[in-house]
Each structure stands twice: as C-alpha cells, then as structure tokens.
C-alpha positions as CSV (number, residue, x, y, z in Angstrom):
1,M,111.5,56.4,53.9
2,T,113.0,53.8,56.2
3,S,113.3,54.2,59.9
4,A,117.1,54.3,59.6
5,T,116.8,57.2,57.1
6,E,114.3,59.0,59.4
7,K,116.8,58.6,62.3
8,E,119.6,60.0,60.1
9,T,117.7,63.0,59.1
10,Q,116.6,63.6,62.7
11,A,120.2,63.3,63.8
12,I,121.3,65.9,61.2
13,S,118.5,68.2,62.2
14,E,119.3,68.0,65.9
15,K,123.1,68.3,65.4
16,Y,123.0,71.3,63.1
17,G,119.7,72.9,63.9
18,L,118.6,72.7,60.3
19,S,115.6,71.5,58.5
20,V,116.4,68.4,56.3
21,G,114.6,67.4,53.2
22,I,115.0,64.2,51.3
23,E,114.7,64.4,47.5
24,N,116.7,64.3,44.3
25,V,117.5,67.8,43.1
26,P,119.0,68.0,39.6
27,K,122.2,70.0,39.2
28,H,120.5,72.2,36.6
29,E,120.8,75.8,37.8
30,K,117.3,76.7,36.5
31,E,115.7,73.8,38.4
32,I,117.6,74.7,41.6
33,V,116.5,78.4,41.3
34,R,112.9,77.4,40.6
35,R,112.7,75.2,43.6
36,G,114.5,77.6,45.8
37,T,112.4,80.6,44.9
38,S,109.2,78.6,45.3
39,G,110.3,77.9,48.9
40,S,110.3,74.2,48.4
41,L,113.9,73.6,49.6
42,Q,114.8,72.8,53.2
43,D,118.0,74.1,54.8
44,V,119.6,70.8,53.7
45,V,118.3,68.7,50.9
46,I,119.9,65.2,50.6
47,A,119.3,62.7,47.8
48,P,117.7,59.6,49.2
49,G,120.4,57.3,47.7
50,I,123.1,59.2,49.6
51,L,121.3,58.6,52.9
52,Q,121.0,54.9,52.1
53,R,124.7,54.7,51.1
54,M,125.8,56.6,54.2
55,K,124.6,53.7,56.4
56,T,127.4,51.5,55.1
57,D,129.9,53.8,53.4
58,I,131.8,55.6,56.2
59,A,133.9,57.7,53.8
60,L,130.7,59.0,52.2
61,R,129.2,59.7,55.6
62,E,132.2,61.7,56.6
63,K,132.2,63.6,53.3
64,V,128.5,64.5,53.7
65,Y,129.0,65.6,57.3
66,G,132.0,67.6,56.1
67,Y,129.7,69.5,53.7
68,M,127.3,70.2,56.5
69,N,130.1,71.3,58.9
70,Y,131.4,73.7,56.2
71,Y,127.9,75.0,55.4
72,T,127.0,75.7,59.0
73,N,130.3,77.0,60.1
74,E,131.6,78.9,57.1
75,D,128.9,79.6,54.5
76,R,126.2,80.7,57.0
77,R,128.7,82.9,58.8
78,A,129.6,84.5,55.4
79,F,126.0,85.1,54.7
80,M,125.6,86.8,58.0
81,Q,128.6,89.0,57.4
82,M,127.2,90.1,54.0
83,E,124.0,91.1,55.8
84,Q,125.9,93.1,58.4
85,M,128.5,94.7,56.2
86,Y,126.8,95.3,52.9
87,G,123.1,95.5,53.7
88,V,122.3,92.3,51.9
89,N,119.3,90.4,53.2
90,V,119.6,86.7,52.6
91,V,116.0,85.4,52.1
92,G,116.8,81.8,51.4
93,R,119.6,79.3,51.3
94,S,120.1,75.6,51.0
95,L,122.8,73.0,51.0
96,I,121.8,70.5,48.3
97,I,123.6,67.1,48.3
98,H,123.1,65.4,44.9
99,E,122.8,61.7,44.1
100,D,126.4,61.6,42.8
101,G,127.7,62.9,46.2
102,T,128.5,66.4,45.0
103,Y,126.8,69.5,46.5
104,T,125.4,72.9,45.6
105,I,124.9,75.8,47.9
106,W,121.9,77.9,46.7
107,S,121.1,81.3,48.1
108,A,118.9,84.2,47.3
109,S,119.2,87.7,48.6
110,V,118.0,91.2,48.2
111,T,120.0,94.4,48.8
112,S,119.0,97.5,50.5
113,P,118.0,100.5,48.4
C-alpha cells in the first residue's frame, strides 16, 4: 500500500467514522456472505485499484464518495430504523466497492423471538 493510499483510507475513516479495508471482494454473493459472516469485512471495503484511480480520476472519486455518503446517511439510518421499529438486530454490514467501480451493501441481522 502506498502512502497516498494510506492517506486516502485515513481520510475516509476520519470523515465517516468507519473502518476501511483495502481488498478485492468478488461480486459473488456466496463469497460476500462468507467473508461477512466470518467477520473479515470492514465497514467499507475498497478495491485497491479504485483507490489508485481515485488519485487522478475526479469523477470516480466523487462517485465513490457519493456511495459512502449514501451508505452513511441513508443505509445506516435505515438499518437503525429496522432495529427500532421491527426488533431487527443488525450484527454486521459493509459497503463493498468493487474493482469495476460498482458497489454492494452487505448486511446480516437477527430478529427478536
């Protein structure tokens, strides 16, 4: 990991208060579930190539930050509402930004008896 990449992940972590991991996560649902249930996913997981391209591609950078804004401001709020209104306990969630610039939001929850 380069120092520029480290600085970017640090900036993301500080801005959003999220843990940030750097790795390629395949789009295969089974693999995402496997990694999520094993506890190996951070709050945000970004493919290393995306971080590299964000340094020079302003449109991509804005797109990725848009994903994070939506995730922190909309999705996390929706998870909290589910917990409060329906007794759903969210035990894990991640925003995964794939190498091709698309994203997946993974979550796992348990319901009350």
